C-alpha positions as CSV (number, residue, x, y, z in Angstrom):
1,M,63.4,-52.0,5.7
2,S,59.8,-51.2,6.6
3,T,57.1,-52.2,4.2
4,T,56.1,-48.5,3.7
5,T,59.6,-47.4,2.7
6,R,60.4,-47.8,-1.0
7,R,63.9,-48.6,-2.0
8,S,65.6,-45.4,-3.1
9,V,68.8,-43.9,-4.4
10,A,70.8,-41.2,-2.7
11,I,72.3,-38.6,-5.0
12,Y,75.0,-36.5,-3.2
13,M,77.3,-33.9,-4.7
14,G,80.2,-32.1,-3.2
15,S,79.1,-28.6,-4.3
16,D,75.9,-26.9,-5.4
17,S,77.7,-26.0,-8.6
18,D,77.5,-29.7,-9.5
19,L,73.7,-29.7,-9.6
20,T,73.3,-29.1,-13.4
21,V,75.3,-32.3,-14.1
22,M,73.9,-34.4,-11.3
23,A,70.3,-33.4,-12.3
24,E,70.8,-35.9,-15.2
25,A,70.7,-38.8,-12.6
26,A,67.6,-37.3,-11.1
27,R,65.9,-37.1,-14.5
28,I,66.5,-40.7,-15.3
29,L,65.4,-41.9,-11.8
30,R,62.2,-39.8,-12.0
31,R,61.5,-41.2,-15.5
32,L,61.9,-44.7,-14.1
33,D,59.8,-43.9,-11.0
34,V,62.6,-44.6,-8.6
35,P,62.5,-42.5,-5.5
36,F,65.7,-40.5,-4.6
37,E,67.1,-38.0,-2.2
38,L,69.5,-35.3,-3.2
39,E,72.0,-33.6,-0.9
40,V,75.0,-31.3,-1.1
41,S,77.7,-32.5,1.3
42,S,81.4,-32.2,1.1
43,A,83.9,-34.9,2.0
44,H,86.3,-32.0,3.0
45,R,84.1,-29.2,4.3
46,T,81.3,-31.1,6.0
47,P,82.8,-34.6,6.7
48,D,80.7,-35.2,9.8
49,R,77.5,-34.4,7.9
50,T,78.5,-36.6,5.1
51,V,79.1,-39.6,7.4
52,E,75.8,-39.0,9.2
53,L,73.9,-38.9,6.0
54,V,75.5,-42.2,4.9
55,R,75.0,-44.0,8.3
56,T,71.3,-43.0,8.5
57,A,70.6,-43.6,4.8
58,P,69.4,-47.2,5.2
59,D,66.7,-46.0,7.6
60,R,65.4,-43.8,4.9
61,G,65.2,-46.6,2.4
62,V,68.5,-45.8,0.5
63,R,69.9,-48.9,-1.2
64,V,72.3,-47.3,-3.7
65,F,74.5,-44.1,-3.6
66,I,75.3,-41.9,-6.6
67,L,78.1,-39.4,-5.8
68,G,79.3,-36.6,-7.9
69,A,82.5,-34.6,-7.2
70,G,85.3,-32.8,-9.0
71,A,88.9,-32.1,-8.4
72,A,90.2,-34.3,-5.5
73,A,86.8,-36.1,-5.7
74,H,86.9,-37.8,-2.3
75,L,83.2,-37.9,-1.7
76,A,82.5,-41.3,-3.2
77,G,85.5,-42.8,-1.4
78,V,84.4,-41.4,2.0
79,V,80.8,-42.7,1.4
80,A,82.2,-46.2,0.4
81,A,84.3,-46.2,3.6
82,H,81.1,-45.9,5.7
83,T,78.7,-48.3,3.9
84,T,78.5,-51.7,2.3
85,L,75.8,-50.5,0.0
86,P,76.6,-50.0,-3.7
87,V,78.5,-46.7,-4.4
88,L,78.6,-45.2,-7.9
89,G,81.0,-42.4,-8.5
90,V,80.6,-39.7,-11.1
91,P,83.7,-37.7,-11.7
92,L,83.0,-34.0,-12.5
93,S,85.0,-31.4,-14.3
94,G,85.9,-28.5,-12.1
95,T,89.5,-27.7,-12.7
96,D,91.9,-27.1,-15.6
97,L,92.3,-30.9,-15.8
98,Q,88.6,-31.1,-17.0
99,G,87.6,-34.0,-14.8
100,L,90.6,-36.2,-15.3
101,D,91.8,-35.5,-11.7
102,A,88.3,-36.5,-10.4
103,L,88.3,-39.6,-12.6
104,L,91.6,-40.8,-11.2
105,S,90.5,-40.0,-7.6
106,T,87.2,-41.8,-8.0
107,V,88.5,-44.9,-9.8
108,Q,91.6,-45.6,-7.7
109,M,90.1,-47.0,-4.6
110,P,91.8,-49.5,-2.3
111,A,90.8,-53.1,-2.6
112,G,87.8,-53.8,-0.4
113,I,86.3,-50.3,-0.6
114,P,84.8,-50.3,-4.1
115,V,83.4,-47.4,-6.0
116,G,81.8,-48.2,-9.3
117,T,83.1,-45.3,-11.4
118,L,81.2,-43.9,-14.4
119,A,82.1,-41.5,-17.1
120,I,83.0,-37.8,-16.4
121,G,80.1,-35.5,-16.4
122,K,76.5,-35.7,-17.6
123,A,76.8,-39.0,-19.4
124,G,78.3,-40.5,-16.2
125,A,75.5,-39.1,-14.1
126,A,72.8,-40.5,-16.4
127,N,74.5,-43.9,-16.6
128,A,74.9,-43.9,-12.8
129,A,71.1,-43.6,-12.6
130,W,70.6,-46.4,-15.1
131,L,73.0,-48.6,-13.2
132,A,71.4,-47.8,-9.8
133,A,68.0,-48.7,-11.3
134,A,69.4,-52.0,-12.6
135,I,70.7,-52.8,-9.2
136,L,67.4,-52.1,-7.6
137,A,65.6,-54.1,-10.3
138,L,67.4,-57.2,-9.2
139,D,64.5,-57.7,-6.7
140,D,61.9,-55.4,-8.2
141,D,60.2,-57.0,-11.2
142,D,58.1,-53.9,-11.9
143,L,61.3,-51.7,-12.1
144,G,62.9,-54.4,-14.3
145,A,59.9,-54.2,-16.7
146,R,60.2,-50.4,-16.8
147,L,63.9,-50.7,-17.6
148,R,63.2,-53.2,-20.4
149,A,60.5,-50.9,-21.8
150,E,63.0,-48.0,-21.8
151,R,65.6,-50.1,-23.7
152,A,63.0,-51.2,-26.2
153,S,62.1,-47.5,-26.8
154,M,65.7,-46.6,-27.3
155,A,66.1,-49.4,-29.8
156,A,63.0,-48.3,-31.7
157,K,64.3,-44.7,-31.9
158,V,67.6,-46.0,-33.4
159,E,65.8,-48.1,-35.9
160,A,63.6,-45.2,-37.0
161,K,66.7,-43.0,-37.3
162,S,68.3,-45.7,-39.5
163,A,65.3,-45.8,-41.8
164,A,65.3,-41.9,-42.0
165,A,69.1,-41.9,-42.8
166,K,68.6,-44.3,-45.6
167,D,65.8,-42.2,-47.0
168,R,67.9,-39.0,-46.8
169,L,70.8,-40.8,-48.4
170,T,68.6,-41.7,-51.4
171,G,67.7,-38.0,-51.7
172,L,71.4,-36.9,-51.4
173,L,72.5,-39.4,-54.1
174,G,69.7,-38.3,-56.4
175,D,68.3,-41.8,-56.9
């Protein structure tokens, strides 16, 4: 990796209809100041393009892949077959099975070709970004500090909500 290329995350999706879900990953990465690239590339309709994107990704600074796909959901598996970098799969709902088919396709990888599989849909896309950032933070102290600050902010919000719930309960009980 050159000294001018920041480590980044590749967010790929099988269809442009997946953008509203996969945008959750982009939002988290932007919030954490993690560079990313975003592409639509299909494991089935554009397999050569997909493989070329994966093979050239390290030259662009990519260190982690986040892949979103529905139905047969082979995108994460195809990417994992062509790289040893971390691959995080986000199953998406796109059929009558509401993402269960994509979940099973993404999670059932053969030994030696791992895909870290997250939840179906927006929560999975967001958590894929948090996990990608945590992976990059293993050797980026500044990113690690940003992650810790975000966690502290989340904790403070929960504590504030707890205090507000106690106050509301007092009012509801008429005390």
